[in-house]
N, C-alpha and C positions, 0 to 999 in steps of 0.2 A: 746504430738504427735507435732511434727513440721508442723510450716503453712506450705503449697504448694507454691511453686511458681507462680504465675498468669501471665498469658499473655492476650493481650486485642486484639481483633482483631473483623472487621465488616462484619458482614453477611446479607444481601440484606438492606445495610445502616444503619443494626442497631447494637449501639456499644455494645460486650459482652465480660468479665473478666471471663475466667476459667483455674485450674490447668496446669500446663505445661505438656505436653505428653497428653491431651485431643485430642480425634477423632474430625475432621470438622464434622462428624456427632451428635456427642455427643455435642459440643460448639453449634451447631442449637440447640439441645433440651431444652438447658439454656437458648437460646433468643426465645425460644418458637416456635421456627421454626420447621416445619415435612416434613424431606426428605425421600421419601419416601423408604422402602427396603424389600428384598426378603430373600436374602441368609442369613442377617444380624439375631443373636439373640445374647440380652446382656451377655446371660450364658456361650458364647464361644468367642474364636479370631475371628476377623475377616476375613473372606475368600476371600472378594470380586470377588464371581465367577458371580453374576448375573449382575451387570453391572447397575442395576434401581436409585443406589443412586449417580449418578455422577451429579457434579457441575461445573463451572467457577469460575476461579481466575480472580480478575481485575487487570488487570498489565500496566503500563506507555504504552502509545501509541508510537509506533518506528517513527510515522509519525512526522515531527517536527512541521508541523501545528499543529498538538494538542496541543503544548506545555506540555506534560507529562501527559495530560487526560490519567484515568484511562479507559480502554477499556477488555470487554471479553477474554480471554487467548482463542485460539482455541482450545486449548488440555483440557480435562474434565477429574477431577480428582475423584476417586473415597472416596466418602465422609467416608465411612465406617473405611479405613484403612487410611488413611491419616492424618497424624497429625496436626492440626491448631497451627501456628506460630505468634507470634507476628507481629501486624501489617498489618496482612494479610487482604485482600478484597475477601468475595465469594460473587457469584451469585447460588443462589438455582433454581431459574426458571427464563426460558425464552423461548420463540420459540423453540428456539435448543433444549435444555434438555430435554423438554417436549417431543419432536418428538425422540430425541436416548430413551429414557425410556419408549414411546411406541412402537418404533421399536423393540426393547429387548422385551416386552412383547408378541407381537404378534408372533417374532421368537420362544418365548417358545411354547404360546398357539397353533401353528402348529406339536409341537410334542407332545402336551399333551392330553388325551381323552376328549371328551365333553360330559361325561356321570353325570356331576354334580349332579344331580336326585338321581343317584344310589351311589353318595359317601358318605361315612360314615363323611367326613369332611365338605360337606355342611353346609353353615351357619357360620363356622369358619375356612372355609379353606384363608389364607392369599394370593396366586395367585386369587381366587376369587373375594374376597375383592380391591385387587389393579387393576385389569381388568376392576371392577365396577367403580372404582375412575376415571379410564382413559375414560372410554365409549366407551371400544372396543365392536363393534359390529359383525365387518369382519374380517377374516385373509385374508391378504395380499400374504401369502405366501403357495408355495404348502404342503397340510397338509398328514402326516407323522410319524404314529405310530409303533414301532414295539414291537410289540405284544411278551409277554412271559405270562407264566402262574403262579399265584399268589402263594409265597412258604406259604402253609398253614400246614406247619410241625411241627409246637409247637401248644400248645393249649391257648398260651396266645395272641404273636401278630400275622399276616398277612404281609407279604412284596408283594407289589404289583409294579413291576419297571415300568410298563406301566407311572404309573402316577410321576414316580420319574423326579427333574428338574434338576438334576444335582448340587443343592446347596451345597452339602458335612455335615449337620448340623449332619445328623447320624453319620456318621463315626465320627466327631468332637468330638460327645459326647461318643459313645462308647466305643473309644482307648482313647482321654484324662480325659474326666471327669469321666469315669467309670472303664477304663482298665483293658478294657474286649479286645477287638482288635475283634470282632467278625463280625464287618462291613467295608468294604474298595472300595474304587473304581476296577472296575474289568472292563477290556475292555481299546479302545481308543476310541475317536472321537464318531460319534452319536453310537457306540455300546457300550458306557460305561454305566455300570451299577453297583449301589449299593448291596453289595451281602456278602458276608461269603468268604472268601479267597479258591480257587481252586475249586470254582465254586460248593460249598456242599450245602446244607438244612440248615438252621437254626437250626434245630432240631440237627443236627450233628457237629454244629460251637461250639464255647466255650458261644456261648449266654445264658446270665443268666434272663434271658425274663424280667429283670426288665422294662422295656417299655420305658427307657428315649428316646430312637430313635423315638419310637410315639409321645411322647410330645412334642419334638424341630421341629419334620416332618410340614413344612409350608403346605403340601398338603395332598391327602389320600395315599400316598406312601406308609405309615405303619401306621398300625392302629391295634386296638386291636380286637381278635377276638370276633366278635360279640355270644352272646349265651342267647339273650332276647327271644328267640323261644321257647327254653329248659324251661325257667320261665315262659313263659304263656301257654305251653303245661303243666306245672305241677297244674299250678293255676286252668285248665279248667276240669283238673282229682278228679272226685267225691271219687276216694279211697285215694287220698293221702290227707295227713295233710300238711299241707306249712306254713313252717316257713322261718324266716326271721332274720340275725344280720346285722348290720350297724358299721364300724369301726369308732376309733375317728376323721381322719380326712375327713370323707366323710361330718361331719355336716359342717365343716365350707368352703366348696367346692362346694357342688349340686349348692348351691342359684345363684353362676355365670352363671350355665345353663338358668337360669330364668332373667335374668339383673338384681339380686343383688349385692352387694359391696362383694369383695373377703373378704371372714373371717365372714361373717353375720352368726350368729349359728344358725341354722336352722332344731334341734335336734327335737324337738315337731312336725313342721310339715314334716317330713323324717316321724316320725312314723305314721302321721295322711294318709301320700299318701300312705306307702305300705299299709296300710290296707283296703283303697280305692282298689288298685290293687289286691285285692281279699286273701292275706293273711292270715292264721288264727292266728299268734301268732307273734309279733315283740320283737324280742329280742335285745340286745346291747352289739357289743363284747366290750364294755368298761368295762362289768361285769367278761368278764374272760381275761382281761388285771390283772382285780385285781386277780382272783385267778392263774394268770402266776408269779405276785410279791409273792405270797405265797409260789407257787412251785420252782422258779429260785430265790426270795429271800432266801430263807430259804436254799439252794442247795450253794447259796453262803455262807451263815453263817456257813455253815457246812464245806466246805471245808476251809475256812479261820481262825477258831477256830481250828478246826481239823487235819487240813495237808493236806489236798485233791490237785489236781493239779490247781495251779494257773496260767495265770489268768482266770477268769473264763471268756468266749464271750457270749454275749448275743444271743438269737436263733430265735428272733421273726420273724426276715426280712427273707423271703424263696430268694428273688434274693441274698441277702449275704451268706445265706446257701449254695446255689448253688454254689458262685465263691470259696466259702472255701474249698466243698469240691473238686472242680478243682482246684484249684491254691495256697491253702494251706492246701493240707493234714494233714500237721505235726501239725495242729492246731485241730484236731478232739477230743482229749483227754480233750480240754481245753473249749468245745461247752459245752455250759448248755443243758443236753436233753430235758427240758420242751419245749413243741410242741409250735406254733403261736398260739397268743390268738384266732385267726378263729378257728383253728383248733381243740383246748379246747373245746371252745362254743358249735361247731357243733358235738362233741363227748359225752358233757350231753345231747344237745337236744336229742340224739338219745338211752339215757341210763339213765342219771338221770329225765329229763322231760318226757320221753316217760313212765317209771316206775309210776312216779308217777300221770302220769292220764290216765294208763290203755289202754295205745295205742302201739299196733305192731310197732317197732321198723324200721321194714319194708317198714310200710305205712307213714313213716316219710321222709317229701320232705325238705332239708336245703337249702336256698339260700343265700350267701354271697354277702354282698355289700362292695367293698373295693377298697381304692384307688390306686390298685398295680396289674399291669398285671401278677405278676410273682406268684401273688396267684393262677391263673388260673392251672398255671402248680403243684403248692405244694399240691392241693389234691389228687394227685394220686402218689406221689412221691416216695412211697414205702407203704409198708405192713401197718405202724404204722398210715398210715394215713385210715385207715378203721379199729380201734380200738372194733366198735360196732358190727364188722362181715358182714358190710356192708358199703361202701364209706360215710364215715361220712359228709362230705363237696358235694353236688351233684351239685353244678353252683355257680360258681363265676361271680359276674356283676362287673364291674369298676364304680364306679361315673356317667363316661359319657353314660355309657348304661343305668345305674336308669333313669336317665335326661331324654334320649329319650322314655323308658315305660313311664312316667309319663306325657311326651308330650303328647304320643300317645293317653293316654287313656283318654286325653281332662281335666286334671286336672290343675284348677288352683294354684298352688303351692304357689305363694306367697300369698296369700289372705287366706289359710288353718289354722284353729284354731290350738292351742299349742295341742299336746295330749303325755299320757307316754306309755312306754313300758310296756310288761308284766311280772308278776311277776316269781320268779324262778331265771330267767337268765337276767333280766333286769335291773337291781338296779344296779350303779356305784358312784365310790369317783372321786374327784378331781385327782386322783393320775392314775387311768385306763383312764382317758379322754387325759393326756398331752402324751400316749404312742403314740400319732399322729404326734409328734414333735423331732427334733435329742435331745438328752438329756432327753427325757421324761421318757424312761424307768429306766435310770440311775438314775432320780430324784424322781420315784415312789418306787423304790427300798430301798434307801436311807433312805425315811421317814420311811418305813417298819422297814428295817434294825437296823437303831437307835434304835428304840423301843423294837425290839427283842433282840437286844443284851444290853441295859441297863436294859430293864425293865420301863422306863420310858414312859408314856402317850404321849408325843411326843416330837420333838426336840426342841431345843431355837429357830430354827427358821424352819420352814417348807417349802418355799423357799429356792432352792441351785441355787442359781444365779451361781457359778463358771460352772453347766453345761449348761446352755442358751445361745443360741447365735447363729450366722450364721459362724463362726470361723470353718472351716475344720476339726482341732483337738484341741480338748479341753483338757486340763491335769489340775489335782488337788487333793490335799491332803485334806480330809476329817477327821477332828478332831471326833471320836465319843468316849467322855469322857475320854481322854487320848487314846484313842487306832484309831492309823493312818491307814485309807484308800485311798490307792493311786489309782483313777479312772482315766481312759480315755473315751472319748467319737470322732466318728470318721462320717463322715456322707459324702455321695457321695464316691462312690467306688474308684475311685482315689485318695483319702487322706487314705484311708485304710493300704495299705502296707507297707506306712511309719513307723503304731505304729506296725504293725507285725514285721519289721525288728528290730525294738529295743529289742520285747523280743526275739527274737533270736539270736541278738548279747548279750544279757543279758544268755542264754543257751550257748552259745561259750565261755563266759567267767565264766561261772559256779558259778555267783551269782543269788539273790533272783532276781524273776522279779519285774521291776520298778512299774506293773503295778499291781493291785490285780484282777479289775473288768472293762471290757470294752464294753462298749455300740457300735452297728455298725448299721446303715441305709444304706441300699444301696444309698438310692435316697438324691439328695440335698435338704436339712432341714428336711430331713425325711419322712413322709407319708404324711405330707402336700404335699410334691412336688412330691408324686409319678407317675407313668408313667402311671396311668389309671386316674388321674383327670382332671380338664377342659384345656383343650391345650391354649397356650400361657402364661404362668406361667414365671413370673421374680422375684426375691430375693426381688421387692415391694409386688408382690402380695403374696408370699411365706410370707412375715412378716406381712401379715393384716391376713391371715388362721392361722401364729401361734399364732397371739394376741389373736384370735377366741378361741383357745383350753387355754389360759391360761386365758381366763377371765371366761368359762367354769367351771376351776379349781375352783377359787377363788369364785364362785358363788354354787357350791357343799356347803353341809353342813357337811361333810364327806370327807375329803380329806387323808386320808389314806387307802390302796387297806386293811389291816387286821380289819378294822373299821366296811366294808361293814355287813352286818347284812346278805344278802343272801350268802355270801360266806360263814360267819360261818354256819350257817343252811346246807347249802351243805356238809362242812366237817363233819359236826356233825350228817347230817341224812345220808349220801350216802357214802362218804370218808372214814370215820374213822381218827381219830386222830386228831391232830391238822392240817398238813398239808401231801401232801402226801408225800415230799419229805423225813420226820420224817419215812416214815415205813407204810405209807396205799398205798396195795398192788392193788386195785383197782384205786387208783390214778395214780399210776406210768404205770398202763398198759393204760388207758383212757389217761391221760394227757402227758406222755414222748415218746421220740424218740432216736434213733440209727442214726449216722452219717457214712459215707465209703468215699473212696478216690474216685474219679470219672476222666474218662477221659477226657481231655479238650477237644478234638476232636472226635466224636463218629460217627462211619463208619457202615453203617448196610451192612448187607450181604457178 
């Protein structure tokens, strides 16, 4: 790797050297100087729309009497989008700069609702925080908020245009990061609004419910559909047996809501908190991630060795599934028919667990704690999500919603003792927990596939480093004792189509697909960066969450899905055969689904 060319500049009289091409904003960060921002996010290209980050350059005075003395230029620069240059002298704070920033904030607030107590982002709102920093108590401009009814057309996210500050983050995320194009600027001037094209509802748009718009919104203009009231109601119902499951990525992010460091592994505390909330049984989605490997892994081996449709595409991510059915229906036959771990566990709760415990499955209520807003849509996406005769998953809560429930219940989360999950559907291996990070599904599958193909107890190295990391698309050839398996891993929807286009090119040329197995996760970093996770995530935060899951993997005594004793018992006692993919009719009914082409725009009536 080439050493980057460095330039040196002064910021507030402090010399700092940074790679050429660095913005003034990031140069200031390198010098440990904070410049306030509102529209900027490190995931996105600078939009320079808010003007909060203005700074001044010091230039030689034009007054001959000053003898070339450096004085502030009257022109202000936006630090987020202005490149630092060699020898530049920058001033980030003076009375004029502070006044400009304060005025910008006051203008934004003059067009913003003042209902912070009812806002889902209160306490984590960037506008609220920066207004507090500037000590804004009164707004000297006329108050004018153009009211529009919130768009609640999807079960996943809500658009509240009243709170939009026109920063453009959501549109940038939707268009550039996710390649979905469900949101854009509509209208002009004060009538500008972020909405789907043609003014349709979000449910009628190409939206895949990934929630990345809500995760990047600095205020409460886009947020998850809060369903905590449904869960509180179920917990109060004496007729219901309330079960709950937690996804892999939740355990390394929930602690952030309670002041803990990102990546803190809080699995045992979450189990304890859920019991304190009133759930009758606490299960772990990591268990069904292990089941997914048995189903999806065996499906891959069968296709790979017997000549089925390749490449096999993973199907754990519902936002990716939605995108594929809308934008890439030519890959429907490539998709694994295995349901997501969430849906597998819920179906097993209302069948296997209910029968084992002699409980009427219609009285079983399953809550799913997920890092993902698309999971709220997935639970009713088609008839296969009701394999038990009733809807298998009753309610999905995001990590953010669970945090609010714990706080409302007065639980001191950080001081909770560690507890264990309940039996039958709670044990998991290291392979199950890494499902929460990009490359994790592939790595888990390769661990088991190696053993099933070779008959050996475990691979030479259980850590498949080639599929790890934050590169948008990772490709590798895995040698399984002379059998070459070509794999690809893609995360963040904007990176996926380039992989699909490679396969389309192979089809056009009539050659064998260059990949045998492809993993896709819609969100950057995988589920650790999901749209329902604590907001304000950056790559630094994602890296910490990722490290937490790999730590959990390494701590596990068993690190391959097929070694999970509760999974072995499930197949032996209930599903029949080694795996459903090898012929278990019950497994196929409960754990598999089908796909179809969807219209990109869906108009009702």
